[in-house]
MDAnalysis code that builds the backbone (N, CA, C; Angstrom):
import MDAnalysis as mda
import numpy as np

u = mda.Universe.empty(249, n_residues=83, atom_resindex=np.repeat(np.arange(83), 3), trajectory=True)
u.add_TopologyAttr("name", ["N", "CA", "C"] * 83)
u.add_TopologyAttr("resid", np.arange(1, 84))
u.add_TopologyAttr("resname", ["MET", "ASN", "ASP", "ALA", "VAL", "ILE", "PRO", "LEU", "SER", "ARG", "TYR", "PRO", "THR", "ASN", "ARG", "LEU", "ARG", "LEU", "ALA", "CYS", "ARG", "SER", "CYS", "SER", "ARG", "LYS", "GLY", "GLN", "TYR", "ALA", "LYS", "GLU", "ASP", "LEU", "ILE", "LYS", "ARG", "VAL", "GLY", "PRO", "ASP", "GLU", "SER", "LEU", "VAL", "ILE", "LEU", "ARG", "LEU", "ARG", "ILE", "ALA", "ALA", "ALA", "LEU", "GLY", "CYS", "GLU", "LEU", "ALA", "LYS", "ALA", "THR", "LEU", "ALA", "GLY", "ARG", "SER", "LEU", "LEU", "GLY", "ALA", "ALA", "GLN", "CYS", "GLY", "ALA", "TYR", "TYR", "PRO", "ARG", "LEU", "ARG"])
u.atoms.positions = np.array([
    [27.261, -44.798, -57.071],
    [26.629, -46.102, -57.081],
    [26.553, -46.602, -55.627],
    [25.408, -47.015, -55.200],
    [25.218, -47.487, -53.814],
    [25.368, -49.046, -53.800],
    [26.513, -49.501, -53.282],
    [26.780, -50.953, -53.340],
    [25.943, -51.747, -52.346],
    [25.133, -51.068, -51.487],
    [24.358, -51.788, -50.474],
    [23.205, -52.576, -51.137],
    [22.749, -52.151, -52.257],
    [21.600, -52.811, -52.896],
    [21.933, -53.403, -54.263],
    [23.177, -53.342, -54.656],
    [23.573, -53.856, -55.984],
    [24.040, -55.278, -55.894],
    [23.513, -56.168, -56.707],
    [23.983, -57.560, -56.712],
    [25.261, -57.649, -57.504],
    [25.995, -58.693, -57.235],
    [27.253, -58.919, -57.927],
    [27.074, -58.926, -59.459],
    [25.998, -59.412, -59.969],
    [25.767, -59.465, -61.412],
    [25.786, -58.108, -62.069],
    [25.526, -57.037, -61.298],
    [25.477, -55.703, -61.868],
    [26.789, -54.904, -61.670],
    [27.815, -55.591, -61.132],
    [29.089, -54.890, -61.019],
    [29.498, -54.463, -62.423],
    [30.015, -53.241, -62.601],
    [30.154, -52.680, -63.953],
    [31.274, -53.227, -64.833],
    [32.230, -54.030, -64.283],
    [33.289, -54.566, -65.122],
    [33.447, -56.073, -64.873],
    [34.246, -56.729, -65.689],
    [34.428, -58.180, -65.553],
    [35.455, -58.489, -64.499],
    [36.225, -57.522, -64.047],
    [37.170, -57.726, -62.916],
    [36.713, -56.920, -61.764],
    [36.451, -57.611, -60.677],
    [35.987, -56.949, -59.467],
    [37.250, -56.554, -58.641],
    [37.419, -55.311, -58.376],
    [38.549, -54.840, -57.588],
    [38.103, -54.511, -56.175],
    [38.942, -54.876, -55.225],
    [38.658, -54.673, -53.809],
    [39.901, -54.141, -53.142],
    [39.751, -53.167, -52.267],
    [40.887, -52.612, -51.520],
    [40.405, -52.365, -50.103],
    [41.367, -52.067, -49.215],
    [41.017, -51.786, -47.825],
    [41.607, -50.475, -47.382],
    [40.744, -49.670, -46.695],
    [41.209, -48.383, -46.157],
    [42.003, -48.569, -44.854],
    [41.862, -49.715, -44.223],
    [42.507, -49.949, -42.955],
    [43.824, -50.656, -42.997],
    [44.019, -51.423, -44.028],
    [45.309, -52.175, -44.178],
    [45.770, -52.102, -45.650],
    [46.799, -52.704, -45.988],
    [47.327, -52.594, -47.359],
    [46.789, -53.662, -48.310],
    [45.831, -54.468, -47.887],
    [45.317, -55.523, -48.762],
    [44.525, -54.941, -49.908],
    [44.738, -55.551, -51.063],
    [43.937, -55.199, -52.262],
    [44.019, -56.397, -53.194],
    [43.073, -56.498, -54.063],
    [43.068, -57.609, -55.003],
    [41.986, -57.398, -56.052],
    [42.025, -58.315, -56.981],
    [40.961, -58.272, -58.009],
    [40.564, -59.773, -58.282],
    [39.294, -59.895, -58.668],
    [38.717, -61.162, -58.890],
    [37.899, -61.168, -60.145],
    [37.858, -62.290, -60.831],
    [37.040, -62.404, -62.045],
    [35.575, -62.502, -61.614],
    [34.756, -61.569, -62.128],
    [33.341, -61.564, -61.753],
    [32.668, -62.883, -62.063],
    [33.004, -63.480, -63.200],
    [32.425, -64.758, -63.606],
    [32.730, -65.848, -62.562],
    [33.957, -65.918, -62.076],
    [34.320, -66.906, -61.058],
    [33.549, -66.664, -59.766],
    [33.432, -65.427, -59.356],
    [32.672, -65.111, -58.120],
    [31.219, -65.479, -58.294],
    [30.627, -65.220, -59.428],
    [29.251, -65.582, -59.639],
    [29.049, -67.096, -59.509],
    [29.998, -67.852, -60.027],
    [29.938, -69.325, -59.894],
    [30.000, -69.738, -58.449],
    [30.782, -69.034, -57.651],
    [30.973, -69.416, -56.230],
    [29.827, -68.965, -55.310],
    [29.328, -67.742, -55.521],
    [28.363, -67.199, -54.549],
    [27.013, -66.870, -55.201],
    [26.940, -66.920, -56.496],
    [25.667, -66.616, -57.164],
    [25.589, -65.186, -57.633],
    [24.783, -64.900, -58.651],
    [24.696, -63.572, -59.193],
    [23.991, -62.528, -58.334],
    [23.221, -63.027, -57.404],
    [22.415, -62.113, -56.534],
    [23.085, -61.711, -55.238],
    [24.300, -62.146, -55.025],
    [25.005, -61.820, -53.756],
    [25.206, -60.325, -53.697],
    [24.819, -59.693, -52.585],
    [24.979, -58.265, -52.344],
    [26.487, -57.920, -52.335],
    [26.838, -56.804, -52.972],
    [28.230, -56.388, -52.946],
    [28.733, -56.107, -51.564],
    [27.862, -55.638, -50.654],
    [28.254, -55.374, -49.267],
    [28.645, -56.665, -48.572],
    [27.793, -57.662, -48.690],
    [28.100, -58.978, -48.037],
    [29.327, -59.611, -48.720],
    [29.420, -59.518, -50.039],
    [30.531, -60.087, -50.745],
    [31.847, -59.519, -50.284],
    [31.968, -58.163, -50.153],
    [33.218, -57.571, -49.732],
    [33.574, -58.053, -48.328],
    [32.590, -58.183, -47.479],
    [32.874, -58.691, -46.115],
    [33.307, -60.154, -46.113],
    [32.688, -60.969, -46.941],
    [33.070, -62.356, -47.068],
    [34.489, -62.539, -47.551],
    [34.848, -61.730, -48.572],
    [36.212, -61.802, -49.126],
    [37.200, -61.339, -48.050],
    [36.925, -60.189, -47.414],
    [37.843, -59.664, -46.394],
    [37.991, -60.681, -45.249],
    [36.895, -61.259, -44.792],
    [36.965, -62.287, -43.734],
    [37.804, -63.453, -44.119],
    [37.637, -63.910, -45.383],
    [38.406, -65.042, -45.849],
    [39.909, -64.736, -45.920],
    [40.229, -63.437, -46.050],
    [41.630, -63.010, -46.080],
    [42.163, -62.719, -44.700],
    [41.343, -62.901, -43.683],
    [41.783, -62.779, -42.312],
    [41.370, -61.493, -41.567],
    [40.512, -60.700, -42.111],
    [40.098, -59.456, -41.478],
    [39.153, -59.769, -40.298],
    [39.599, -59.514, -39.084],
    [38.833, -59.788, -37.898],
    [37.583, -58.845, -37.831],
    [37.722, -57.649, -38.324],
    [36.618, -56.738, -38.297],
    [35.457, -57.240, -39.222],
    [35.829, -57.736, -40.375],
    [34.827, -58.318, -41.307],
    [34.175, -59.553, -40.677],
    [35.005, -60.406, -40.020],
    [34.430, -61.607, -39.375],
    [33.461, -61.217, -38.328],
    [33.774, -60.196, -37.519],
    [32.895, -59.769, -36.438],
    [31.578, -59.198, -37.026],
    [31.652, -58.461, -38.091],
    [30.480, -57.889, -38.725],
    [29.554, -59.007, -39.239],
    [30.152, -59.998, -39.950],
    [29.359, -61.064, -40.476],
    [28.721, -61.917, -39.379],
    [29.382, -61.998, -38.245],
    [28.867, -62.770, -37.108],
    [27.915, -61.968, -36.254],
    [27.681, -60.732, -36.563],
    [26.785, -59.855, -35.813],
    [27.383, -59.325, -34.512],
    [28.708, -59.344, -34.427],
    [29.385, -58.881, -33.223],
    [29.910, -57.481, -33.352],
    [29.636, -56.806, -34.453],
    [30.143, -55.449, -34.671],
    [29.307, -54.455, -33.886],
    [29.968, -53.534, -33.189],
    [29.270, -52.566, -32.358],
    [29.242, -51.185, -33.053],
    [28.093, -50.551, -32.926],
    [27.957, -49.201, -33.521],
    [29.019, -48.278, -32.903],
    [29.753, -47.577, -33.771],
    [30.774, -46.696, -33.295],
    [32.157, -47.333, -33.159],
    [32.185, -48.666, -33.261],
    [33.448, -49.392, -33.172],
    [34.099, -49.398, -34.550],
    [35.386, -49.778, -34.589],
    [36.081, -49.865, -35.862],
    [35.340, -50.812, -36.824],
    [35.340, -50.457, -38.050],
    [34.653, -51.234, -39.105],
    [35.652, -51.742, -40.133],
    [35.295, -52.825, -40.812],
    [36.101, -53.293, -41.906],
    [36.223, -52.171, -42.946],
    [37.411, -51.954, -43.474],
    [37.670, -50.894, -44.447],
    [37.595, -51.334, -45.886],
    [37.176, -52.573, -46.156],
    [37.113, -53.041, -47.538],
    [36.118, -52.242, -48.352],
    [36.511, -51.945, -49.562],
    [35.626, -51.171, -50.464],
    [35.962, -51.472, -51.896],
    [35.090, -51.092, -52.801],
    [35.312, -51.255, -54.264],
    [35.743, -49.942, -54.857],
    [37.022, -49.810, -55.197],
    [37.544, -48.533, -55.721],
    [36.797, -48.027, -56.974],
    [36.322, -48.934, -57.806],
    [35.651, -48.502, -59.015],
    [34.220, -48.050, -58.779],
    [33.703, -48.191, -57.593],
    [32.305, -47.733, -57.307],
    [32.248, -46.437, -56.564],
    [33.314, -45.646, -56.605],
    [33.365, -44.350, -55.910],
    [32.519, -43.385, -56.636],
])
C-alpha cells in the first residue's frame, strides 16, 4: 500500500499505529479522533510528519518546513500496518 496518495479515511483499521525507525517512539491513535482534528482527506505522509513533529522530531519539523535536504537524514516515522 502506497501511503503517499492514501487519505486518512482509507487507513485500513480504526486504530492508526505509528512507529519510528530512528528512535524508540511509537504510538497509536483513534482514526475517528484524527479525522475530527485534521479531516478525512489528510495525506498519510503529511499526517505522520505532523504527528512526529508534534512529538518533537526535528527531522519531521524540517521536512514540513521545507528545510529537508536530499540525501540528508529523514524522519523515520512509518505505519507498521502498511508494510
